[in-house]
KEDOLO-862817 format. One record per residue: residue number from 1; residue in three letters; chain; y, x negated, z of N, C-alpha, C in turn. Coordinates in pm, whole numbers. Layout:
BEGIN
+------+------+-------+--------+--------+--------+--------+--------+--------+--------+--------+--------+
! resi ! resn ! chain !    n.y !    n.x !    n.z !   ca.y !   ca.x !   ca.z !    c.y !    c.x !    c.z !
+------+------+-------+--------+--------+--------+--------+--------+--------+--------+--------+--------+
!  NUM !  ALA !     A !      Y !      X !      Z !      Y !      X !      Z !      Y !      X !      Z !
...
+------+------+-------+--------+--------+--------+--------+--------+--------+--------+--------+--------+
END
This chain:
BEGIN
+------+------+-------+--------+--------+--------+--------+--------+--------+--------+--------+--------+
! resi ! resn ! chain !    n.y !    n.x !    n.z !   ca.y !   ca.x !   ca.z !    c.y !    c.x !    c.z !
+------+------+-------+--------+--------+--------+--------+--------+--------+--------+--------+--------+
!    1 !  MET !     A !   8740 ! -12311 !  12738 !   8723 ! -12219 !  12669 !   8615 ! -12309 !  12589 !
!    2 !  GLN !     A !   8655 ! -12444 !  12573 !   8642 ! -12589 !  12455 !   8521 ! -12639 !  12552 !
!    3 !  GLN !     A !   8520 ! -12661 !  12649 !   8389 ! -12711 !  12750 !   8285 ! -12665 !  12728 !
!    4 !  LEU !     A !   8306 ! -12525 !  12756 !   8197 ! -12429 !  12770 !   8172 ! -12395 !  12678 !
!    5 !  ARG !     A !   8181 ! -12330 !  12486 !   8116 ! -12441 !  12364 !   8083 ! -12520 !  12401 !
!    6 !  GLU !     A !   8075 ! -12630 !  12476 !   8019 ! -12753 !  12449 !   7913 ! -12742 !  12525 !
!    7 !  ASP !     A !   7913 ! -12735 !  12628 !   7808 ! -12732 !  12711 !   7692 ! -12551 !  12731 !
!    8 !  GLY !     A !   7732 ! -12485 !  12545 !   7644 ! -12494 !  12500 !   7610 ! -12274 !  12508 !
!    9 !  SER !     A !   7699 ! -12264 !  12574 !   7764 ! -12073 !  12600 !   7828 ! -12048 !  12467 !
!   10 !  THR !     A !   7784 ! -11892 !  12418 !   7840 ! -11850 !  12376 !   7971 ! -11776 !  12363 !
!   11 !  VAL !     A !   8045 ! -11855 !  12268 !   8204 ! -11740 !  12429 !   8260 ! -11627 !  12223 !
!   12 !  VAL !     A !   8270 ! -11544 !  12297 !   8420 ! -11427 !  12146 !   8473 ! -11436 !  12223 !
!   13 !  LEU !     A !   8614 ! -11420 !  12072 !   8746 ! -11486 !  12080 !   8827 ! -11335 !  11997 !
!   14 !  THR !     A !   8839 ! -11265 !  12064 !   8927 ! -11167 !  11943 !   9108 ! -11261 !  11897 !
!   15 !  THR !     A !   9114 ! -11228 !  11802 !   9310 ! -11301 !  11797 !   9288 ! -11248 !  11676 !
!   16 !  HIS !     A !   9521 ! -11237 !  11632 !   9487 ! -11153 !  11467 !   9497 ! -11261 !  11456 !
!   17 !  TYR !     A !   9495 ! -11410 !  11526 !   9604 ! -11522 !  11458 !   9458 ! -11554 !  11331 !
!   18 !  LEU !     A !   9451 ! -11576 !  11258 !   9352 ! -11657 !  11222 !   9325 ! -11800 !  11183 !
!   19 !  GLU !     A !   9431 ! -11853 !  11196 !   9483 ! -12044 !  11181 !   9336 ! -12042 !  11364 !
!   20 !  GLU !     A !   9406 ! -12041 !  11459 !   9307 ! -11981 !  11556 !   9181 ! -11983 !  11567 !
!   21 !  ALA !     A !   9111 ! -11855 !  11476 !   9030 ! -11901 !  11468 !   8947 ! -11897 !  11328 !
!   22 !  GLN !     A !   8979 ! -12041 !  11299 !   8980 ! -12119 !  11196 !   8972 ! -12232 !  11260 !
!   23 !  GLN !     A !   9047 ! -12235 !  11311 !   8983 ! -12394 !  11371 !   8877 ! -12376 !  11520 !
!   24 !  ARG !     A !   8888 ! -12313 !  11577 !   8840 ! -12237 !  11718 !   8662 ! -12240 !  11663 !
!   25 !  ALA !     A !   8638 ! -12140 !  11550 !   8545 ! -12041 !  11557 !   8455 ! -12163 !  11472 !
!   26 !  ASP !     A !   8270 ! -12102 !  11490 !   8172 ! -12178 !  11448 !   8122 ! -12036 !  11348 !
!   27 !  ARG !     A !   8182 ! -11881 !  11380 !   8186 ! -11869 !  11247 !   8278 ! -11645 !  11303 !
!   28 !  ILE !     A !   8245 ! -11632 !  11219 !   8441 ! -11526 !  11201 !   8354 ! -11401 !  11169 !
!   29 !  GLY !     A !   8371 ! -11251 !  11256 !   8339 ! -11181 !  11149 !   8515 ! -11096 !  11168 !
!   30 !  LEU !     A !   8510 ! -11112 !  11066 !   8679 ! -11025 !  10988 !   8667 ! -10850 !  10976 !
!   31 !  MET !     A !   8716 ! -10743 !  11063 !   8759 ! -10632 !  11062 !   8856 ! -10590 !  11001 !
!   32 !  ARG !     A !   8850 ! -10478 !  10928 !   8952 ! -10345 !  10907 !   8952 ! -10209 !  10942 !
!   33 !  ASP !     A !   9082 ! -10172 !  10965 !   9011 ! -10055 !  11034 !   8933 !  -9976 !  11145 !
!   34 !  GLY !     A !   8894 ! -10068 !  11235 !   8788 ! -10068 !  11375 !   8614 ! -10108 !  11261 !
!   35 !  THR !     A !   8668 ! -10181 !  11198 !   8494 ! -10204 !  11080 !   8458 ! -10369 !  11082 !
!   36 !  LEU !     A !   8391 ! -10380 !  11059 !   8326 ! -10535 !  11080 !   8323 ! -10545 !  10920 !
!   37 !  ARG !     A !   8367 ! -10621 !  10765 !   8433 ! -10603 !  10717 !   8330 ! -10711 !  10615 !
!   38 !  GLN !     A !   8370 ! -10873 !  10692 !   8301 ! -10998 !  10658 !   8296 ! -11048 !  10731 !
!   39 !  GLN !     A !   8162 ! -11159 !  10762 !   8118 ! -11205 !  10878 !   8051 ! -11372 !  10855 !
!   40 !  GLY !     A !   8069 ! -11494 !  10852 !   8002 ! -11621 !  10806 !   8127 ! -11705 !  10919 !
!   41 !  THR !     A !   8036 ! -11873 !  10814 !   8122 ! -11910 !  10895 !   8309 ! -11945 !  10763 !
!   42 !  VAL !     A !   8339 ! -12048 !  10814 !   8502 ! -12029 !  10701 !   8479 ! -12059 !  10601 !
!   43 !  SER !     A !   8378 ! -12197 !  10529 !   8333 ! -12207 !  10503 !   8214 ! -12129 !  10337 !
!   44 !  GLU !     A !   8211 ! -12001 !  10420 !   8096 ! -11919 !  10387 !   8229 ! -11842 !  10311 !
!   45 !  LEU !     A !   8307 ! -11728 !  10375 !   8386 ! -11681 !  10413 !   8471 ! -11702 !  10305 !
!   46 !  THR !     A !   8524 ! -11803 !  10251 !   8676 ! -11916 !  10241 !   8627 ! -11929 !  10025 !
!   47 !  ARG !     A !   8482 ! -11968 !   9987 !   8419 ! -12019 !   9841 !   8383 ! -11857 !   9795 !
!   48 !  ALA !     A !   8369 ! -11689 !   9900 !   8346 ! -11637 !   9777 !   8515 ! -11555 !   9707 !
!   49 !  LEU !     A !   8617 ! -11625 !   9754 !   8745 ! -11636 !   9646 !   8815 ! -11730 !   9576 !
!   50 !  PRO !     A !   8812 ! -11786 !   9490 !   8910 ! -11858 !   9386 !   8981 ! -11970 !   9425 !
!   51 !  SER !     A !   8948 ! -12078 !   9440 !   9102 ! -12159 !   9485 !   9223 ! -12115 !   9388 !
!   52 !  SER !     A !   9298 ! -12186 !   9384 !   9455 ! -12122 !   9280 !   9554 ! -12251 !   9250 !
!   53 !  ILE !     A !   9572 ! -12313 !   9138 !   9643 ! -12431 !   9066 !   9752 ! -12348 !   9006 !
!   54 !  ARG !     A !   9894 ! -12367 !   8993 !   9968 ! -12285 !   8955 !  10085 ! -12431 !   8943 !
!   55 !  PHE !     A !  10189 ! -12358 !   8866 !  10255 ! -12473 !   8735 !  10313 ! -12330 !   8688 !
!   56 !  SER !     A !  10474 ! -12460 !   8656 !  10505 ! -12389 !   8519 !  10548 ! -12519 !   8443 !
!   57 !  LEU !     A !  10568 ! -12486 !   8311 !  10556 ! -12567 !   8217 !  10721 ! -12573 !   8139 !
!   58 !  PRO !     A !  10797 ! -12668 !   8057 !  10842 ! -12720 !   7980 !  10904 ! -12513 !   7898 !
!   59 !  PRO !     A !  10964 ! -12483 !   7893 !  11014 ! -12354 !   7740 !  10871 ! -12450 !   7579 !
!   60 !  ASP !     A !  10940 ! -12524 !   7569 !  10946 ! -12533 !   7417 !  10741 ! -12690 !   7463 !
!   61 !  ALA !     A !  10676 ! -12640 !   7576 !  10536 ! -12704 !   7584 !  10401 ! -12608 !   7473 !
!   62 !  ALA !     A !  10311 ! -12700 !   7464 !  10176 ! -12536 !   7453 !  10135 ! -12523 !   7525 !
!   63 !  THR !     A !  10071 ! -12320 !   7473 !   9986 ! -12318 !   7585 !   9849 ! -12361 !   7649 !
!   64 !  PRO !     A !   9856 ! -12490 !   7790 !   9742 ! -12481 !   7862 !   9634 ! -12455 !   7854 !
!   65 !  PRO !     A !   9520 ! -12535 !   7832 !   9356 ! -12494 !   7785 !   9281 ! -12436 !   7873 !
!   66 !  MET !     A !   9242 ! -12387 !   7845 !   9115 ! -12325 !   8072 !   9173 ! -12234 !   8091 !
!   67 !  HIS !     A !   9148 ! -12153 !   8152 !   9137 ! -11930 !   8156 !   9304 ! -11968 !   8217 !
!   68 !  SER !     A !   9376 ! -12010 !   8172 !   9512 ! -11962 !   8317 !   9599 ! -11902 !   8216 !
!   69 !  ALA !     A !   9659 ! -11789 !   8334 !   9731 ! -11717 !   8274 !   9846 ! -11683 !   8357 !
!   70 !  PRO !     A !   9924 ! -11614 !   8249 !  10034 ! -11620 !   8290 !  10124 ! -11542 !   8376 !
!   71 !  VAL !     A !  10154 ! -11648 !   8511 !  10229 ! -11494 !   8562 !  10385 ! -11439 !   8549 !
!   72 !  SER !     A !  10472 ! -11527 !   8471 !  10637 ! -11480 !   8472 !  10683 ! -11555 !   8400 !
!   73 !  GLY !     A !  10727 ! -11606 !   8308 !  10762 ! -11669 !   8186 !  10715 ! -11750 !   8178 !
!   74 !  SER !     A !  10757 ! -11913 !   8207 !  10655 ! -12027 !   8237 !  10494 ! -12036 !   8393 !
!   75 !  ALA !     A !  10528 ! -11998 !   8422 !  10521 ! -11986 !   8546 !  10324 ! -11989 !   8547 !
!   76 !  TYR !     A !  10260 ! -12005 !   8538 !  10077 ! -12034 !   8531 !   9993 ! -11999 !   8682 !
!   77 !  VAL !     A !   9946 ! -11911 !   8624 !   9850 ! -11982 !   8780 !   9637 ! -11970 !   8692 !
!   78 !  ILE !     A !   9558 ! -12029 !   8756 !   9402 ! -12108 !   8766 !   9387 ! -12053 !   8857 !
!   79 !  GLU !     A !   9295 ! -12014 !   8833 !   9194 ! -11951 !   8920 !   9033 ! -12022 !   8932 !
!   80 !  THR !     A !   8993 ! -12043 !   9036 !   8925 ! -12152 !   9051 !   8813 ! -12185 !   9135 !
!   81 !  PHE !     A !   8659 ! -12232 !   9056 !   8575 ! -12208 !   9168 !   8476 ! -12324 !   9194 !
!   82 !  ASP !     A !   8565 ! -12450 !   9108 !   8579 ! -12609 !   9137 !   8711 ! -12683 !   9082 !
!   83 !  MET !     A !   8822 ! -12669 !   9177 !   8933 ! -12670 !   9165 !   8951 ! -12802 !   9151 !
!   84 !  GLN !     A !   8916 ! -12947 !   9180 !   8844 ! -13104 !   9163 !   8879 ! -13081 !   8958 !
!   85 !  THR !     A !   8773 ! -13069 !   8937 !   8760 ! -13050 !   8735 !   8839 ! -12953 !   8670 !
!   86 !  ASP !     A !   8865 ! -12894 !   8728 !   9001 ! -12733 !   8663 !   9101 ! -12900 !   8646 !
!   87 !  LEU !     A !   9185 ! -12886 !   8770 !   9297 ! -12930 !   8764 !   9324 ! -13049 !   8704 !
!   88 !  LYS !     A !   9197 ! -13181 !   8777 !   9137 ! -13285 !   8665 !   9208 ! -13295 !   8515 !
!   89 !  GLN !     A !   9106 ! -13155 !   8471 !   9129 ! -13105 !   8298 !   9348 ! -13086 !   8260 !
!   90 !  LEU !     A !   9349 ! -13021 !   8363 !   9517 ! -12962 !   8354 !   9558 ! -13122 !   8335 !
!   91 !  LEU !     A !   9601 ! -13180 !   8444 !   9639 ! -13362 !   8445 !   9602 ! -13447 !   8318 !
!   92 !  ASP !     A !   9464 ! -13419 !   8235 !   9432 ! -13533 !   8171 !   9544 ! -13399 !   8036 !
!   93 !  TRP !     A !   9502 ! -13281 !   8001 !   9592 ! -13226 !   7884 !   9715 ! -13224 !   7936 !
!   94 !  ALA !     A !   9837 ! -13226 !   7989 !   9956 ! -13232 !   8053 !   9934 ! -13373 !   8003 !
!   95 !  ASP !     A !   9905 ! -13515 !   8047 !   9904 ! -13646 !   8036 !   9923 ! -13645 !   7866 !
!   96 !  ALA !     A !   9772 ! -13588 !   7738 !   9812 ! -13628 !   7626 !   9861 ! -13551 !   7543 !
!   97 !  HIS !     A !   9978 ! -13523 !   7683 !  10039 ! -13375 !   7612 !  10200 ! -13443 !   7650 !
!   98 !  ALA !     A !  10149 ! -13508 !   7720 !  10352 ! -13539 !   7757 !  10428 ! -13457 !   7793 !
!   99 !  VAL !     A !  10386 ! -13324 !   7880 !  10388 ! -13237 !   7881 !  10415 ! -13210 !   8136 !
!  100 !  GLU !     A !  10491 ! -13179 !   8081 !  10547 ! -13194 !   8283 !  10534 ! -13000 !   8356 !
!  101 !  LEU !     A !  10417 ! -13103 !   8457 !  10400 ! -12952 !   8509 !  10480 ! -13002 !   8637 !
!  102 !  ARG !     A !  10586 ! -12825 !   8615 !  10712 ! -12820 !   8682 !  10579 ! -12800 !   8830 !
!  103 !  GLY !     A !  10645 ! -12799 !   8983 !  10577 ! -12728 !   9087 !  10455 ! -12748 !   9076 !
!  104 !  LEU !     A !  10360 ! -12822 !   8999 !  10240 ! -12782 !   9043 !  10254 ! -12811 !   9192 !
!  105 !  SER !     A !  10125 ! -12666 !   9170 !  10044 ! -12742 !   9331 !   9972 ! -12654 !   9362 !
!  106 !  ALA !     A !   9784 ! -12640 !   9386 !   9650 ! -12682 !   9391 !   9629 ! -12668 !   9565 !
!  107 !  ALA !     A !   9587 ! -12539 !   9540 !   9538 ! -12516 !   9723 !   9405 ! -12361 !   9749 !
!  108 !  PRO !     A !   9336 ! -12476 !   9815 !   9193 ! -12391 !   9829 !   9203 ! -12268 !   9921 !
!  109 !  THR !     A !   9099 ! -12157 !   9930 !   9089 ! -12053 !   9986 !   9176 ! -12054 !  10117 !
!  110 !  ARG !     A !   9218 ! -11994 !  10161 !   9239 ! -11994 !  10340 !   9180 ! -11834 !  10384 !
!  111 !  LEU !     A !   9118 ! -11828 !  10458 !   9072 ! -11722 !  10577 !   9191 ! -11606 !  10545 !
!  112 !  ASP !     A !   9325 ! -11637 !  10550 !   9449 ! -11477 !  10577 !   9378 ! -11489 !  10433 !
!  113 !  ASP !     A !   9396 ! -11541 !  10328 !   9400 ! -11474 !  10165 !   9212 ! -11355 !  10136 !
!  114 !  VAL !     A !   9119 ! -11434 !  10242 !   9007 ! -11338 !  10258 !   8996 ! -11195 !  10338 !
!  115 !  PHE !     A !   9141 ! -11265 !  10401 !   9156 ! -11095 !  10464 !   9226 ! -11023 !  10449 !
!  116 !  ARG !     A !   9315 ! -11068 !  10347 !   9372 ! -11019 !  10223 !   9293 ! -10901 !  10159 !
!  117 !  ALA !     A !   9196 ! -10981 !  10126 !   9097 ! -10942 !  10007 !   9007 ! -10826 !  10031 !
!  118 !  VAL !     A !   8975 ! -10801 !  10200 !   8881 ! -10788 !  10234 !   8927 ! -10612 !  10287 !
!  119 !  GLY !     A !   9085 ! -10641 !  10281 !   9205 ! -10537 !  10301 !   9207 ! -10416 !  10154 !
!  120 !  SER !     A !   9214 ! -10543 !  10029 !   9183 ! -10425 !   9908 !   9061 ! -10386 !   9825 !
!  121 !  GLY !     A !   8956 ! -10475 !   9893 !   8866 ! -10409 !   9873 !   8790 ! -10537 !   9721 !
!  122 !  SER !     A !   8819 ! -10618 !   9774 !   8829 ! -10706 !   9663 !   8690 ! -10852 !   9686 !
!  123 !  THR !     A !   8564 ! -10843 !   9803 !   8483 ! -10917 !   9796 !   8432 ! -10783 !   9850 !
!  124 !  SER !     A !   8254 ! -10864 !   9854 !   8137 ! -10791 !   9909 !   8156 ! -10762 !  10038 !
+------+------+-------+--------+--------+--------+--------+--------+--------+--------+--------+--------+
END
Protein backbone atom coordinates (compact mmCIF):
# COMPACT_ATOMS: atom_id res chain seq x y z
CA MET A 1 0.00 0.00 0.00
CA GLN A 2 2.82 2.42 0.87
CA GLN A 3 4.47 1.81 -2.51
CA LEU A 4 1.19 2.59 -4.32
CA ARG A 5 0.98 5.91 -2.46
CA GLU A 6 4.59 6.71 -3.26
CA ASP A 7 3.86 5.98 -6.92
CA GLY A 8 1.05 8.57 -6.86
CA SER A 9 -1.95 6.29 -6.60
CA THR A 10 -4.94 7.21 -4.52
CA VAL A 11 -5.71 4.61 -1.89
CA VAL A 12 -9.00 4.53 -0.02
CA LEU A 13 -8.60 2.74 3.28
CA THR A 14 -11.49 1.96 5.58
CA THR A 15 -10.62 1.13 9.16
CA HIS A 16 -11.98 1.25 12.68
CA TYR A 17 -8.44 1.83 13.97
CA LEU A 18 -8.00 5.60 14.26
CA GLU A 19 -4.30 5.26 15.06
CA GLU A 20 -3.78 3.43 11.75
CA ALA A 21 -5.69 6.13 9.89
CA GLN A 22 -3.69 8.85 11.62
CA GLN A 23 -0.39 7.21 10.65
CA ARG A 24 -1.23 6.31 7.05
CA ALA A 25 -3.74 8.80 5.68
CA ASP A 26 -3.19 12.17 4.04
CA ARG A 27 -6.88 12.98 4.55
CA ILE A 28 -9.41 11.39 6.84
CA GLY A 29 -13.19 11.19 6.72
CA LEU A 30 -14.97 10.35 9.96
CA MET A 31 -18.27 8.55 9.64
CA ARG A 32 -20.85 8.05 12.33
CA ASP A 33 -24.02 6.02 11.81
CA GLY A 34 -23.28 5.72 8.07
CA THR A 35 -22.92 9.47 7.53
CA LEU A 36 -19.72 11.37 6.76
CA ARG A 37 -19.47 13.86 9.63
CA GLN A 38 -15.97 15.38 9.37
CA GLN A 39 -13.14 15.30 6.87
CA GLY A 40 -9.70 16.81 6.54
CA THR A 41 -6.08 16.26 7.47
CA VAL A 42 -5.25 15.05 10.96
CA SER A 43 -4.10 18.59 11.79
CA GLU A 44 -7.31 20.17 10.51
CA LEU A 45 -9.48 17.73 12.44
CA THR A 46 -7.59 17.90 15.73
CA ARG A 47 -7.19 21.67 15.88
CA ALA A 48 -10.98 22.05 16.00
CA LEU A 49 -10.91 20.86 19.63
CA PRO A 50 -8.83 22.13 22.56
CA SER A 51 -5.87 20.29 24.04
CA SER A 52 -5.94 19.59 27.75
CA ILE A 53 -3.64 20.19 30.71
CA ARG A 54 -4.51 18.17 33.81
CA PHE A 55 -3.12 18.40 37.33
CA SER A 56 -3.98 18.24 41.01
CA LEU A 57 -3.11 20.72 43.73
CA PRO A 58 -2.26 20.21 47.39
CA PRO A 59 -5.20 21.03 49.71
CA ASP A 60 -3.72 24.35 50.89
CA ALA A 61 -2.78 25.67 47.43
CA ALA A 62 -4.19 28.88 46.03
CA THR A 63 -6.60 28.71 43.14
CA PRO A 64 -4.59 28.60 39.92
CA PRO A 65 -4.78 31.51 37.55
CA MET A 66 -6.17 31.07 34.07
CA HIS A 67 -9.31 29.34 32.96
CA SER A 68 -8.83 26.12 34.90
CA ALA A 69 -11.89 24.17 35.85
CA PRO A 70 -12.00 21.92 38.91
CA VAL A 71 -12.83 18.37 37.86
CA SER A 72 -13.18 16.82 41.30
CA GLY A 73 -11.65 17.69 44.63
CA SER A 74 -8.18 19.01 43.96
CA ALA A 75 -8.05 17.92 40.28
CA TYR A 76 -8.14 20.57 37.56
CA VAL A 77 -8.27 20.65 33.78
CA ILE A 78 -7.37 23.48 31.44
CA GLU A 79 -8.71 23.22 27.92
CA THR A 80 -6.63 25.29 25.55
CA PHE A 81 -5.95 26.05 21.92
CA ASP A 82 -2.51 27.40 22.93
CA MET A 83 -1.05 24.62 25.06
CA GLN A 84 2.54 25.86 25.11
CA THR A 85 1.62 29.36 26.35
CA ASP A 86 -0.91 28.14 28.91
CA LEU A 87 1.39 25.40 30.20
CA LYS A 88 4.22 27.90 30.65
CA GLN A 89 1.89 30.30 32.49
CA LEU A 90 0.76 27.48 34.79
CA LEU A 91 4.33 26.33 35.48
CA ASP A 92 5.47 29.91 36.16
CA TRP A 93 2.55 30.38 38.59
CA ALA A 94 3.36 27.10 40.36
CA ASP A 95 7.03 28.06 40.63
CA ALA A 96 6.25 31.57 41.94
CA HIS A 97 3.86 30.17 44.58
CA ALA A 98 5.96 27.07 45.43
CA VAL A 99 3.03 24.83 44.47
CA GLU A 100 3.53 21.23 43.38
CA LEU A 101 1.41 20.31 40.34
CA ARG A 102 0.69 16.68 41.08
CA GLY A 103 0.04 14.31 38.20
CA LEU A 104 0.70 17.05 35.65
CA SER A 105 -0.04 15.98 32.08
CA ALA A 106 -0.43 17.94 28.89
CA ALA A 107 -1.85 16.22 25.85
CA PRO A 108 -2.70 17.42 22.37
CA THR A 109 -6.06 16.55 20.89
CA ARG A 110 -6.04 13.10 19.29
CA LEU A 111 -8.08 11.77 16.43
CA ASP A 112 -10.13 9.59 18.77
CA ASP A 113 -11.05 12.76 20.73
CA VAL A 114 -12.42 14.21 17.48
CA PHE A 115 -14.33 10.99 16.73
CA ARG A 116 -15.96 11.03 20.18
CA ALA A 117 -16.87 14.72 19.72
CA VAL A 118 -18.39 13.97 16.31
CA GLY A 119 -20.58 11.36 17.96
CA SER A 120 -21.74 13.79 20.62
CA GLY A 121 -22.26 16.65 18.17
CA SER A 122 -19.52 18.86 19.72
CA THR A 123 -17.71 19.75 16.48
CA SER A 124 -18.98 21.57 13.42
